[in-house]
mmCIF file as gemmi writes it, N, C-alpha and C atoms, coordinates in Angstrom:
data_model
loop_
_atom_site.group_PDB
_atom_site.id
_atom_site.type_symbol
_atom_site.label_atom_id
_atom_site.label_alt_id
_atom_site.label_comp_id
_atom_site.label_asym_id
_atom_site.label_entity_id
_atom_site.label_seq_id
_atom_site.pdbx_PDB_ins_code
_atom_site.Cartn_x
_atom_site.Cartn_y
_atom_site.Cartn_z
_atom_site.occupancy
_atom_site.B_iso_or_equiv
_atom_site.pdbx_formal_charge
_atom_site.auth_seq_id
_atom_site.auth_asym_id
_atom_site.pdbx_PDB_model_num
ATOM 1 N N . MET Axp A 1 ? 0.851 -1.182 0 1 0 ? 1 A 1
ATOM 2 C CA . MET Axp A 1 ? 0 0 0 1 0 ? 1 A 1
ATOM 3 C C . MET Axp A 1 ? 0.893 1.24 0 1 0 ? 1 A 1
ATOM 4 N N . ALA Axp A 2 ? 0.548 2.177 -0.851 1 0 ? 2 A 1
ATOM 5 C CA . ALA Axp A 2 ? 1.316 3.408 -0.961 1 0 ? 2 A 1
ATOM 6 C C . ALA Axp A 2 ? 0.884 4.416 0.099 1 0 ? 2 A 1
ATOM 7 N N . VAL Axp A 3 ? 1.85 5.178 0.551 1 0 ? 3 A 1
ATOM 8 C CA . VAL Axp A 3 ? 1.628 6.305 1.446 1 0 ? 3 A 1
ATOM 9 C C . VAL Axp A 3 ? 1.912 7.546 0.63 1 0 ? 3 A 1
ATOM 10 N N . VAL Axp A 4 ? 1.098 8.591 0.811 1 0 ? 4 A 1
ATOM 11 C CA . VAL Axp A 4 ? 1.303 9.798 0.015 1 0 ? 4 A 1
ATOM 12 C C . VAL Axp A 4 ? 1.317 11.04 0.891 1 0 ? 4 A 1
ATOM 13 N N . ILE Axp A 5 ? 2.026 12.045 0.416 1 0 ? 5 A 1
ATOM 14 C CA . ILE Axp A 5 ? 1.923 13.41 0.923 1 0 ? 5 A 1
ATOM 15 C C . ILE Axp A 5 ? 1.198 14.156 -0.188 1 0 ? 5 A 1
ATOM 16 N N . TYR Axp A 6 ? 0.132 14.846 0.176 1 0 ? 6 A 1
ATOM 17 C CA . TYR Axp A 6 ? -0.706 15.512 -0.815 1 0 ? 6 A 1
ATOM 18 C C . TYR Axp A 6 ? -0.866 16.989 -0.485 1 0 ? 6 A 1
ATOM 19 N N . ARG Axp A 7 ? -1.285 17.746 -1.484 1 0 ? 7 A 1
ATOM 20 C CA . ARG Axp A 7 ? -1.629 19.156 -1.311 1 0 ? 7 A 1
ATOM 21 C C . ARG Axp A 7 ? -3.053 19.339 -1.808 1 0 ? 7 A 1
ATOM 22 N N . ILE Axp A 8 ? -3.883 19.912 -0.965 1 0 ? 8 A 1
ATOM 23 C CA . ILE Axp A 8 ? -5.234 20.275 -1.377 1 0 ? 8 A 1
ATOM 24 C C . ILE Axp A 8 ? -5.244 21.773 -1.63 1 0 ? 8 A 1
ATOM 25 N N . THR Axp A 9 ? -5.811 22.169 -2.764 1 0 ? 9 A 1
ATOM 26 C CA . THR Axp A 9 ? -5.936 23.583 -3.105 1 0 ? 9 A 1
ATOM 27 C C . THR Axp A 9 ? -7.415 23.937 -3.133 1 0 ? 9 A 1
ATOM 28 N N . TYR Axp A 10 ? -7.764 24.966 -2.366 1 0 ? 10 A 1
ATOM 29 C CA . TYR Axp A 10 ? -9.145 25.438 -2.267 1 0 ? 10 A 1
ATOM 30 C C . TYR Axp A 10 ? -9.381 26.549 -3.281 1 0 ? 10 A 1
ATOM 31 N N . PRO Axp A 11 ? -10.647 26.899 -3.556 1 0 ? 11 A 1
ATOM 32 C CA . PRO Axp A 11 ? -10.94 27.918 -4.573 1 0 ? 11 A 1
ATOM 33 C C . PRO Axp A 11 ? -10.313 29.287 -4.303 1 0 ? 11 A 1
ATOM 34 N N . ASN Axp A 12 ? -9.996 29.579 -3.058 1 0 ? 12 A 1
ATOM 35 C CA . ASN Axp A 12 ? -9.369 30.869 -2.735 1 0 ? 12 A 1
ATOM 36 C C . ASN Axp A 12 ? -7.852 30.83 -2.909 1 0 ? 12 A 1
ATOM 37 N N . GLY Axp A 13 ? -7.317 29.7 -3.354 1 0 ? 13 A 1
ATOM 38 C CA . GLY Axp A 13 ? -5.885 29.566 -3.582 1 0 ? 13 A 1
ATOM 39 C C . GLY Axp A 13 ? -5.104 29.076 -2.377 1 0 ? 13 A 1
ATOM 40 N N . LYS Axp A 14 ? -5.742 29.037 -1.208 1 0 ? 14 A 1
ATOM 41 C CA . LYS Axp A 14 ? -5.049 28.532 -0.026 1 0 ? 14 A 1
ATOM 42 C C . LYS Axp A 14 ? -4.932 27.012 -0.114 1 0 ? 14 A 1
ATOM 43 N N . ILE Axp A 15 ? -3.903 26.492 0.564 1 0 ? 15 A 1
ATOM 44 C CA . ILE Axp A 15 ? -3.615 25.061 0.456 1 0 ? 15 A 1
ATOM 45 C C . ILE Axp A 15 ? -3.533 24.396 1.823 1 0 ? 15 A 1
ATOM 46 N N . TYR Axp A 16 ? -3.627 23.088 1.783 1 0 ? 16 A 1
ATOM 47 C CA . TYR Axp A 16 ? -3.417 22.254 2.961 1 0 ? 16 A 1
ATOM 48 C C . TYR Axp A 16 ? -2.553 21.091 2.513 1 0 ? 16 A 1
ATOM 49 N N . VAL Axp A 17 ? -1.483 20.81 3.258 1 0 ? 17 A 1
ATOM 50 C CA . VAL Axp A 17 ? -0.602 19.686 2.97 1 0 ? 17 A 1
ATOM 51 C C . VAL Axp A 17 ? -0.805 18.643 4.052 1 0 ? 17 A 1
ATOM 52 N N . GLY Axp A 18 ? -0.957 17.396 3.639 1 0 ? 18 A 1
ATOM 53 C CA . GLY Axp A 18 ? -1.168 16.331 4.611 1 0 ? 18 A 1
ATOM 54 C C . GLY Axp A 18 ? -0.632 15.008 4.115 1 0 ? 18 A 1
ATOM 55 N N . GLN Axp A 19 ? -0.837 13.991 4.93 1 0 ? 19 A 1
ATOM 56 C CA . GLN Axp A 19 ? -0.396 12.647 4.569 1 0 ? 19 A 1
ATOM 57 C C . GLN Axp A 19 ? -1.582 11.703 4.603 1 0 ? 19 A 1
ATOM 58 N N . ASP Axp A 20 ? -1.523 10.707 3.755 1 0 ? 20 A 1
ATOM 59 C CA . ASP Axp A 20 ? -2.552 9.673 3.709 1 0 ? 20 A 1
ATOM 60 C C . ASP Axp A 20 ? -1.85 8.325 3.746 1 0 ? 20 A 1
ATOM 61 N N . ARG Axp A 21 ? -2.003 7.648 4.873 1 0 ? 21 A 1
ATOM 62 C CA . ARG Axp A 21 ? -1.387 6.327 5.021 1 0 ? 21 A 1
ATOM 63 C C . ARG Axp A 21 ? -2.366 5.209 4.679 1 0 ? 21 A 1
ATOM 64 N N . THR Axp A 22 ? -3.567 5.559 4.211 1 0 ? 22 A 1
ATOM 65 C CA . THR Axp A 22 ? -4.584 4.553 3.881 1 0 ? 22 A 1
ATOM 66 C C . THR Axp A 22 ? -4.717 4.321 2.384 1 0 ? 22 A 1
ATOM 67 N N . ASP Axp A 23 ? -4.099 5.195 1.581 1 0 ? 23 A 1
ATOM 68 C CA . ASP Axp A 23 ? -4.192 5.123 0.122 1 0 ? 23 A 1
ATOM 69 C C . ASP Axp A 23 ? -5.649 5.214 -0.333 1 0 ? 23 A 1
ATOM 70 N N . SER Axp A 24 ? -6.412 6.065 0.342 1 0 ? 24 A 1
ATOM 71 C CA . SER Axp A 24 ? -7.832 6.229 0.027 1 0 ? 24 A 1
ATOM 72 C C . SER Axp A 24 ? -8.042 7.385 -0.946 1 0 ? 24 A 1
ATOM 73 N N . ILE Axp A 25 ? -8.737 7.128 -2.023 1 0 ? 25 A 1
ATOM 74 C CA . ILE Axp A 25 ? -9.03 8.177 -2.99 1 0 ? 25 A 1
ATOM 75 C C . ILE Axp A 25 ? -10.003 9.199 -2.415 1 0 ? 25 A 1
ATOM 76 N N . ASN Axp A 26 ? -10.68 8.844 -1.342 1 0 ? 26 A 1
ATOM 77 C CA . ASN Axp A 26 ? -11.706 9.703 -0.754 1 0 ? 26 A 1
ATOM 78 C C . ASN Axp A 26 ? -11.217 10.462 0.483 1 0 ? 26 A 1
ATOM 79 N N . TYR Axp A 27 ? -9.925 10.441 0.751 1 0 ? 27 A 1
ATOM 80 C CA . TYR Axp A 27 ? -9.405 11.117 1.939 1 0 ? 27 A 1
ATOM 81 C C . TYR Axp A 27 ? -8.906 12.501 1.564 1 0 ? 27 A 1
ATOM 82 N N . PHE Axp A 28 ? -9.426 13.517 2.252 1 0 ? 28 A 1
ATOM 83 C CA . PHE Axp A 28 ? -9.063 14.896 1.953 1 0 ? 28 A 1
ATOM 84 C C . PHE Axp A 28 ? -8.524 15.622 3.178 1 0 ? 28 A 1
ATOM 85 N N . GLY Axp A 29 ? -7.944 14.905 4.083 1 0 ? 29 A 1
ATOM 86 C CA . GLY Axp A 29 ? -7.224 15.533 5.171 1 0 ? 29 A 1
ATOM 87 C C . GLY Axp A 29 ? -8.043 15.879 6.395 1 0 ? 29 A 1
ATOM 88 N N . SER Axp A 30 ? -7.339 16.479 7.335 1 0 ? 30 A 1
ATOM 89 C CA . SER Axp A 30 ? -7.952 16.829 8.612 1 0 ? 30 A 1
ATOM 90 C C . SER Axp A 30 ? -7.749 18.305 8.924 1 0 ? 30 A 1
ATOM 91 N N . ALA Axp A 31 ? -7.795 19.119 7.889 1 0 ? 31 A 1
ATOM 92 C CA . ALA Axp A 31 ? -7.718 20.567 8.11 1 0 ? 31 A 1
ATOM 93 C C . ALA Axp A 31 ? -8.926 21.008 8.925 1 0 ? 31 A 1
ATOM 94 N N . SER Axp A 32 ? -8.778 22.079 9.659 1 0 ? 32 A 1
ATOM 95 C CA . SER Axp A 32 ? -9.854 22.599 10.495 1 0 ? 32 A 1
ATOM 96 C C . SER Axp A 32 ? -11.007 23.13 9.643 1 0 ? 32 A 1
ATOM 97 N N . SER Axp A 33 ? -12.171 22.504 9.765 1 0 ? 33 A 1
ATOM 98 C CA . SER Axp A 33 ? -13.348 22.961 9.02 1 0 ? 33 A 1
ATOM 99 C C . SER Axp A 33 ? -13.714 24.39 9.394 1 0 ? 33 A 1
ATOM 100 N N . ALA Axp A 34 ? -13.614 24.713 10.671 1 0 ? 34 A 1
ATOM 101 C CA . ALA Axp A 34 ? -13.959 26.069 11.127 1 0 ? 34 A 1
ATOM 102 C C . ALA Axp A 34 ? -13.019 27.104 10.509 1 0 ? 34 A 1
ATOM 103 N N . LEU Axp A 35 ? -11.747 26.778 10.439 1 0 ? 35 A 1
ATOM 104 C CA . LEU Axp A 35 ? -10.756 27.688 9.859 1 0 ? 35 A 1
ATOM 105 C C . LEU Axp A 35 ? -11.055 27.933 8.375 1 0 ? 35 A 1
ATOM 106 N N . ILE Axp A 36 ? -11.352 26.878 7.662 1 0 ? 36 A 1
ATOM 107 C CA . ILE Axp A 36 ? -11.654 27.006 6.237 1 0 ? 36 A 1
ATOM 108 C C . ILE Axp A 36 ? -12.963 27.76 6.03 1 0 ? 36 A 1
ATOM 109 N N . ALA Axp A 37 ? -13.977 27.444 6.83 1 0 ? 37 A 1
ATOM 110 C CA . ALA Axp A 37 ? -15.297 28.061 6.676 1 0 ? 37 A 1
ATOM 111 C C . ALA Axp A 37 ? -15.254 29.574 6.823 1 0 ? 37 A 1
ATOM 112 N N . ARG Axp A 38 ? -14.336 30.076 7.627 1 0 ? 38 A 1
ATOM 113 C CA . ARG Axp A 38 ? -14.225 31.532 7.806 1 0 ? 38 A 1
ATOM 114 C C . ARG Axp A 38 ? -13.868 32.256 6.52 1 0 ? 38 A 1
ATOM 115 N N . ASP Axp A 39 ? -13.255 31.543 5.587 1 0 ? 39 A 1
ATOM 116 C CA . ASP Axp A 39 ? -12.801 32.161 4.339 1 0 ? 39 A 1
ATOM 117 C C . ASP Axp A 39 ? -13.839 32.129 3.224 1 0 ? 39 A 1
ATOM 118 N N . PHE Axp A 40 ? -14.986 31.509 3.462 1 0 ? 40 A 1
ATOM 119 C CA . PHE Axp A 40 ? -15.988 31.363 2.407 1 0 ? 40 A 1
ATOM 120 C C . PHE Axp A 40 ? -17.356 31.827 2.884 1 0 ? 40 A 1
ATOM 121 N N . SER Axp A 41 ? -18.02 32.596 2.045 1 0 ? 41 A 1
ATOM 122 C CA . SER Axp A 41 ? -19.381 33.026 2.361 1 0 ? 41 A 1
ATOM 123 C C . SER Axp A 41 ? -20.334 31.836 2.227 1 0 ? 41 A 1
ATOM 124 N N . PHE Axp A 42 ? -21.55 32.019 2.703 1 0 ? 42 A 1
ATOM 125 C CA . PHE Axp A 42 ? -22.567 30.987 2.568 1 0 ? 42 A 1
ATOM 126 C C . PHE Axp A 42 ? -22.753 30.622 1.097 1 0 ? 42 A 1
ATOM 127 N N . GLU Axp A 43 ? -22.811 31.624 0.248 1 0 ? 43 A 1
ATOM 128 C CA . GLU Axp A 43 ? -23.017 31.391 -1.176 1 0 ? 43 A 1
ATOM 129 C C . GLU Axp A 43 ? -21.835 30.623 -1.781 1 0 ? 43 A 1
ATOM 130 N N . GLU Axp A 44 ? -20.632 31.007 -1.414 1 0 ? 44 A 1
ATOM 131 C CA . GLU Axp A 44 ? -19.44 30.332 -1.947 1 0 ? 44 A 1
ATOM 132 C C . GLU Axp A 44 ? -19.367 28.878 -1.49 1 0 ? 44 A 1
ATOM 133 N N . ARG Axp A 45 ? -19.937 28.582 -0.353 1 0 ? 45 A 1
ATOM 134 C CA . ARG Axp A 45 ? -19.904 27.222 0.185 1 0 ? 45 A 1
ATOM 135 C C . ARG Axp A 45 ? -20.905 26.293 -0.481 1 0 ? 45 A 1
ATOM 136 N N . GLN Axp A 46 ? -21.814 26.842 -1.282 1 0 ? 46 A 1
ATOM 137 C CA . GLN Axp A 46 ? -22.854 26.02 -1.904 1 0 ? 46 A 1
ATOM 138 C C . GLN Axp A 46 ? -22.303 25.112 -2.997 1 0 ? 46 A 1
ATOM 139 N N . SER Axp A 47 ? -21.254 25.554 -3.677 1 0 ? 47 A 1
ATOM 140 C CA . SER Axp A 47 ? -20.647 24.738 -4.721 1 0 ? 47 A 1
ATOM 141 C C . SER Axp A 47 ? -19.222 25.227 -4.964 1 0 ? 47 A 1
ATOM 142 N N . PHE Axp A 48 ? -18.269 24.36 -4.712 1 0 ? 48 A 1
ATOM 143 C CA . PHE Axp A 48 ? -16.886 24.707 -5.023 1 0 ? 48 A 1
ATOM 144 C C . PHE Axp A 48 ? -16.088 23.452 -5.292 1 0 ? 48 A 1
ATOM 145 N N . THR Axp A 49 ? -14.955 23.639 -5.917 1 0 ? 49 A 1
ATOM 146 C CA . THR Axp A 49 ? -14.096 22.536 -6.312 1 0 ? 49 A 1
ATOM 147 C C . THR Axp A 49 ? -12.754 22.664 -5.617 1 0 ? 49 A 1
ATOM 148 N N . ILE Axp A 50 ? -12.26 21.543 -5.104 1 0 ? 50 A 1
ATOM 149 C CA . ILE Axp A 50 ? -10.907 21.502 -4.566 1 0 ? 50 A 1
ATOM 150 C C . ILE Axp A 50 ? -10.085 20.542 -5.412 1 0 ? 50 A 1
ATOM 151 N N . THR Axp A 51 ? -8.783 20.73 -5.375 1 0 ? 51 A 1
ATOM 152 C CA . THR Axp A 51 ? -7.87 19.869 -6.115 1 0 ? 51 A 1
ATOM 153 C C . THR Axp A 51 ? -6.923 19.191 -5.141 1 0 ? 51 A 1
ATOM 154 N N . ARG Axp A 52 ? -6.693 17.914 -5.336 1 0 ? 52 A 1
ATOM 155 C CA . ARG Axp A 52 ? -5.736 17.167 -4.518 1 0 ? 52 A 1
ATOM 156 C C . ARG Axp A 52 ? -4.613 16.694 -5.435 1 0 ? 52 A 1
ATOM 157 N N . ASP Axp A 53 ? -3.39 17.147 -5.13 1 0 ? 53 A 1
ATOM 158 C CA . ASP Axp A 53 ? -2.204 16.76 -5.89 1 0 ? 53 A 1
ATOM 159 C C . ASP Axp A 53 ? -1.297 15.927 -5.005 1 0 ? 53 A 1
ATOM 160 N N . ILE Axp A 54 ? -0.779 14.849 -5.544 1 0 ? 54 A 1
ATOM 161 C CA . ILE Axp A 54 ? 0.186 14.024 -4.826 1 0 ? 54 A 1
ATOM 162 C C . ILE Axp A 54 ? 1.563 14.653 -5 1 0 ? 54 A 1
ATOM 163 N N . LEU Axp A 55 ? 2.195 14.979 -3.871 1 0 ? 55 A 1
ATOM 164 C CA . LEU Axp A 55 ? 3.521 15.605 -3.89 1 0 ? 55 A 1
ATOM 165 C C . LEU Axp A 55 ? 4.644 14.592 -3.724 1 0 ? 55 A 1
ATOM 166 N N . TRP Axp A 56 ? 4.343 13.48 -3.041 1 0 ? 56 A 1
ATOM 167 C CA . TRP Axp A 56 ? 5.361 12.471 -2.735 1 0 ? 56 A 1
ATOM 168 C C . TRP Axp A 56 ? 4.656 11.163 -2.44 1 0 ? 56 A 1
ATOM 169 N N . MET Axp A 57 ? 5.282 10.056 -2.823 1 0 ? 57 A 1
ATOM 170 C CA . MET Axp A 57 ? 4.683 8.751 -2.594 1 0 ? 57 A 1
ATOM 171 C C . MET Axp A 57 ? 5.761 7.744 -2.233 1 0 ? 57 A 1
ATOM 172 N N . SER Axp A 58 ? 5.413 6.807 -1.35 1 0 ? 58 A 1
ATOM 173 C CA . SER Axp A 58 ? 6.344 5.742 -0.992 1 0 ? 58 A 1
ATOM 174 C C . SER Axp A 58 ? 5.568 4.491 -0.606 1 0 ? 58 A 1
ATOM 175 N N . GLU Axp A 59 ? 6.151 3.364 -0.898 1 0 ? 59 A 1
ATOM 176 C CA . GLU Axp A 59 ? 5.58 2.087 -0.453 1 0 ? 59 A 1
ATOM 177 C C . GLU Axp A 59 ? 6.409 1.486 0.677 1 0 ? 59 A 1
ATOM 178 N N . THR Axp A 60 ? 7.519 2.159 1.039 1 0 ? 60 A 1
ATOM 179 C CA . THR Axp A 60 ? 8.414 1.576 2.04 1 0 ? 60 A 1
ATOM 180 C C . THR Axp A 60 ? 8.774 2.515 3.186 1 0 ? 60 A 1
ATOM 181 N N . ALA Axp A 61 ? 8.332 3.741 3.146 1 0 ? 61 A 1
ATOM 182 C CA . ALA Axp A 61 ? 8.746 4.734 4.154 1 0 ? 61 A 1
ATOM 183 C C . ALA Axp A 61 ? 8.229 4.374 5.544 1 0 ? 61 A 1
ATOM 184 N N . SER Axp A 62 ? 9.059 4.661 6.538 1 0 ? 62 A 1
ATOM 185 C CA . SER Axp A 62 ? 8.644 4.484 7.935 1 0 ? 62 A 1
ATOM 186 C C . SER Axp A 62 ? 7.731 5.641 8.327 1 0 ? 62 A 1
ATOM 187 N N . ARG Axp A 63 ? 7 5.473 9.408 1 0 ? 63 A 1
ATOM 188 C CA . ARG Axp A 63 ? 6.123 6.544 9.89 1 0 ? 63 A 1
ATOM 189 C C . ARG Axp A 63 ? 6.931 7.803 10.189 1 0 ? 63 A 1
ATOM 190 N N . CYS Axp A 64 ? 8.123 7.634 10.738 1 0 ? 64 A 1
ATOM 191 C CA . CYS Axp A 64 ? 8.998 8.769 11.05 1 0 ? 64 A 1
ATOM 192 C C . CYS Axp A 64 ? 9.367 9.522 9.769 1 0 ? 64 A 1
ATOM 193 N N . GLU Axp A 65 ? 9.72 8.786 8.719 1 0 ? 65 A 1
ATOM 194 C CA . GLU Axp A 65 ? 10.077 9.425 7.452 1 0 ? 65 A 1
ATOM 195 C C . GLU Axp A 65 ? 8.865 10.136 6.838 1 0 ? 65 A 1
ATOM 196 N N . ILE Axp A 66 ? 7.708 9.525 6.925 1 0 ? 66 A 1
ATOM 197 C CA . ILE Axp A 66 ? 6.479 10.132 6.395 1 0 ? 66 A 1
ATOM 198 C C . ILE Axp A 66 ? 6.2 11.447 7.115 1 0 ? 66 A 1
ATOM 199 N N . ASN Axp A 67 ? 6.311 11.446 8.428 1 0 ? 67 A 1
ATOM 200 C CA . ASN Axp A 67 ? 6.08 12.668 9.208 1 0 ? 67 A 1
ATOM 201 C C . ASN Axp A 67 ? 7.084 13.757 8.829 1 0 ? 67 A 1
ATOM 202 N N . ARG Axp A 68 ? 8.349 13.373 8.648 1 0 ? 68 A 1
ATOM 203 C CA . ARG Axp A 68 ? 9.378 14.338 8.236 1 0 ? 68 A 1
ATOM 204 C C . ARG Axp A 68 ? 9.065 14.927 6.864 1 0 ? 68 A 1
ATOM 205 N N . LYS Axp A 69 ? 8.649 14.069 5.942 1 0 ? 69 A 1
ATOM 206 C CA . LYS Axp A 69 ? 8.317 14.53 4.595 1 0 ? 69 A 1
ATOM 207 C C . LYS Axp A 69 ? 7.127 15.478 4.615 1 0 ? 69 A 1
ATOM 208 N N . GLU Axp A 70 ? 6.126 15.176 5.432 1 0 ? 70 A 1
ATOM 209 C CA . GLU Axp A 70 ? 4.963 16.054 5.521 1 0 ? 70 A 1
ATOM 210 C C . GLU Axp A 70 ? 5.385 17.448 5.99 1 0 ? 70 A 1
ATOM 211 N N . ILE Axp A 71 ? 6.18 17.52 7.028 1 0 ? 71 A 1
ATOM 212 C CA . ILE Axp A 71 ? 6.655 18.819 7.531 1 0 ? 71 A 1
ATOM 213 C C . ILE Axp A 71 ? 7.519 19.512 6.482 1 0 ? 71 A 1
ATOM 214 N N . GLU Axp A 72 ? 8.359 18.758 5.805 1 0 ? 72 A 1
ATOM 215 C CA . GLU Axp A 72 ? 9.194 19.327 4.742 1 0 ? 72 A 1
ATOM 216 C C . GLU Axp A 72 ? 8.322 20.01 3.689 1 0 ? 72 A 1
ATOM 217 N N . PHE Axp A 73 ? 7.252 19.357 3.256 1 0 ? 73 A 1
ATOM 218 C CA . PHE Axp A 73 ? 6.387 19.934 2.235 1 0 ? 73 A 1
ATOM 219 C C . PHE Axp A 73 ? 5.531 21.079 2.775 1 0 ? 73 A 1
ATOM 220 N N . ILE Axp A 74 ? 5.117 21.004 4.031 1 0 ? 74 A 1
ATOM 221 C CA . ILE Axp A 74 ? 4.388 22.128 4.649 1 0 ? 74 A 1
ATOM 222 C C . ILE Axp A 74 ? 5.256 23.378 4.615 1 0 ? 74 A 1
ATOM 223 N N . LEU Axp A 75 ? 6.516 23.235 5.005 1 0 ? 75 A 1
ATOM 224 C CA . LEU Axp A 75 ? 7.431 24.379 5.022 1 0 ? 75 A 1
ATOM 225 C C . LEU Axp A 75 ? 7.772 24.844 3.607 1 0 ? 75 A 1
ATOM 226 N N . LEU Axp A 76 ? 7.976 23.906 2.708 1 0 ? 76 A 1
ATOM 227 C CA . LEU Axp A 76 ? 8.304 24.24 1.323 1 0 ? 76 A 1
ATOM 228 C C . LEU Axp A 76 ? 7.186 25.046 0.663 1 0 ? 76 A 1
ATOM 229 N N . HIS Axp A 77 ? 5.958 24.644 0.892 1 0 ? 77 A 1
ATOM 230 C CA . HIS Axp A 77 ? 4.809 25.302 0.263 1 0 ? 77 A 1
ATOM 231 C C . HIS Axp A 77 ? 4.214 26.409 1.134 1 0 ? 77 A 1
ATOM 232 N N . ARG Axp A 78 ? 4.776 26.586 2.331 1 0 ? 78 A 1
ATOM 233 C CA . ARG Axp A 78 ? 4.328 27.623 3.284 1 0 ? 78 A 1
ATOM 234 C C . ARG Axp A 78 ? 2.844 27.495 3.627 1 0 ? 78 A 1
ATOM 235 N N . SER Axp A 79 ? 2.356 26.27 3.663 1 0 ? 79 A 1
ATOM 236 C CA . SER Axp A 79 ? 0.932 26.072 3.952 1 0 ? 79 A 1
ATOM 237 C C . SER Axp A 79 ? 0.599 26.308 5.424 1 0 ? 79 A 1
ATOM 238 N N . ASN Axp A 80 ? 1.606 26.519 6.254 1 0 ? 80 A 1
ATOM 239 C CA . ASN Axp A 80 ? 1.369 26.884 7.66 1 0 ? 80 A 1
ATOM 240 C C . ASN Axp A 80 ? 1.309 28.4 7.849 1 0 ? 80 A 1
ATOM 241 N N . ASP Axp A 81 ? 1.581 29.169 6.794 1 0 ? 81 A 1
ATOM 242 C CA . ASP Axp A 81 ? 1.417 30.625 6.814 1 0 ? 81 A 1
ATOM 243 C C . ASP Axp A 81 ? -0.071 30.893 6.605 1 0 ? 81 A 1
ATOM 244 N N . PRO Axp A 82 ? -0.753 31.506 7.559 1 0 ? 82 A 1
ATOM 245 C CA . PRO Axp A 82 ? -2.207 31.702 7.451 1 0 ? 82 A 1
ATOM 246 C C . PRO Axp A 82 ? -2.654 32.446 6.193 1 0 ? 82 A 1
ATOM 247 N N . THR Axp A 83 ? -1.752 33.188 5.573 1 0 ? 83 A 1
ATOM 248 C CA . THR Axp A 83 ? -2.122 33.867 4.329 1 0 ? 83 A 1
ATOM 249 C C . THR Axp A 83 ? -2.023 32.931 3.123 1 0 ? 83 A 1
ATOM 250 N N . MET Axp A 84 ? -1.364 31.787 3.309 1 0 ? 84 A 1
ATOM 251 C CA . MET Axp A 84 ? -1.126 30.848 2.215 1 0 ? 84 A 1
ATOM 252 C C . MET Axp A 84 ? -1.909 29.546 2.355 1 0 ? 84 A 1
ATOM 253 N N . GLY Axp A 85 ? -2.175 29.141 3.611 1 0 ? 85 A 1
ATOM 254 C CA . GLY Axp A 85 ? -2.778 27.824 3.769 1 0 ? 85 A 1
ATOM 255 C C . GLY Axp A 85 ? -3.409 27.583 5.124 1 0 ? 85 A 1
ATOM 256 N N . TYR Axp A 86 ? -3.796 26.327 5.326 1 0 ? 86 A 1
ATOM 257 C CA . TYR Axp A 86 ? -4.578 25.936 6.496 1 0 ? 86 A 1
ATOM 258 C C . TYR Axp A 86 ? -3.843 25.018 7.474 1 0 ? 86 A 1
ATOM 259 N N . ASN Axp A 87 ? -2.586 24.693 7.212 1 0 ? 87 A 1
ATOM 260 C CA . ASN Axp A 87 ? -1.847 23.892 8.18 1 0 ? 87 A 1
ATOM 261 C C . ASN Axp A 87 ? -1.557 24.734 9.424 1 0 ? 87 A 1
ATOM 262 N N . GLN Axp A 88 ? -1.795 24.162 10.587 1 0 ? 88 A 1
ATOM 263 C CA . GLN Axp A 88 ? -1.565 24.88 11.844 1 0 ? 88 A 1
ATOM 264 C C . GLN Axp A 88 ? -0.304 24.379 12.552 1 0 ? 88 A 1
ATOM 265 N N . PHE Axp A 89 ? 0.31 23.338 12.001 1 0 ? 89 A 1
ATOM 266 C CA . PHE Axp A 89 ? 1.547 22.785 12.547 1 0 ? 89 A 1
ATOM 267 C C . PHE Axp A 89 ? 2.474 22.474 11.393 1 0 ? 89 A 1
ATOM 268 N N . PRO Axp A 90 ? 3.758 22.756 11.504 1 0 ? 90 A 1
ATOM 269 C CA . PRO Axp A 90 ? 4.384 23.483 12.614 1 0 ? 90 A 1
ATOM 270 C C . PRO Axp A 90 ? 3.937 24.941 12.619 1 0 ? 90 A 1
ATOM 271 N N . LYS Axp A 91 ? 3.969 25.528 13.787 1 0 ? 91 A 1
ATOM 272 C CA . LYS Axp A 91 ? 3.537 26.918 13.961 1 0 ? 91 A 1
ATOM 273 C C . LYS Axp A 91 ? 4.331 27.809 13.015 1 0 ? 91 A 1
ATOM 274 N N . TYR Axp A 92 ? 3.631 28.705 12.33 1 0 ? 92 A 1
ATOM 275 C CA . TYR Axp A 92 ? 4.268 29.618 11.386 1 0 ? 92 A 1
ATOM 276 C C . TYR Axp A 92 ? 5.095 30.666 12.118 1 0 ? 92 A 1
ATOM 277 N N . LYS Axp A 93 ? 6.316 30.854 11.635 1 0 ? 93 A 1
ATOM 278 C CA . LYS Axp A 93 ? 7.219 31.867 12.177 1 0 ? 93 A 1
ATOM 279 C C . LYS Axp A 93 ? 7.643 32.768 11.026 1 0 ? 93 A 1
ATOM 280 N N . PRO Axp A 94 ? 7.095 33.985 10.973 1 0 ? 94 A 1
ATOM 281 C CA . PRO Axp A 94 ? 7.485 34.893 9.878 1 0 ? 94 A 1
ATOM 282 C C . PRO Axp A 94 ? 8.996 35.129 9.89 1 0 ? 94 A 1
ATOM 283 N N . ASP Axp A 95 ? 9.539 35.288 8.689 1 0 ? 95 A 1
ATOM 284 C CA . ASP Axp A 95 ? 11.004 35.54 8.579 1 0 ? 95 A 1
ATOM 285 C C . ASP Axp A 95 ? 11.393 36.853 9.2 1 0 ? 95 A 1
């Protein structure tokens, strides 16, 4: 079974980076629904499209390596910067 690190892109351009150790086509992460909902009006929430891109995949990685890769991609894509994305960990530290 493959493990993946993915990026979800929302209609406002913000992203969420996560990992899926289940190889489920229907898994879209555990981003905070409340955090995302604040960025969309009632009307915008009625119909929208998100995109899920696979950034990295492995069939042999350890859980430790998967966690490291997830953080690496969060930092690379700055998805923990509240202006860029919805990841809340690791805590964003402006330069």
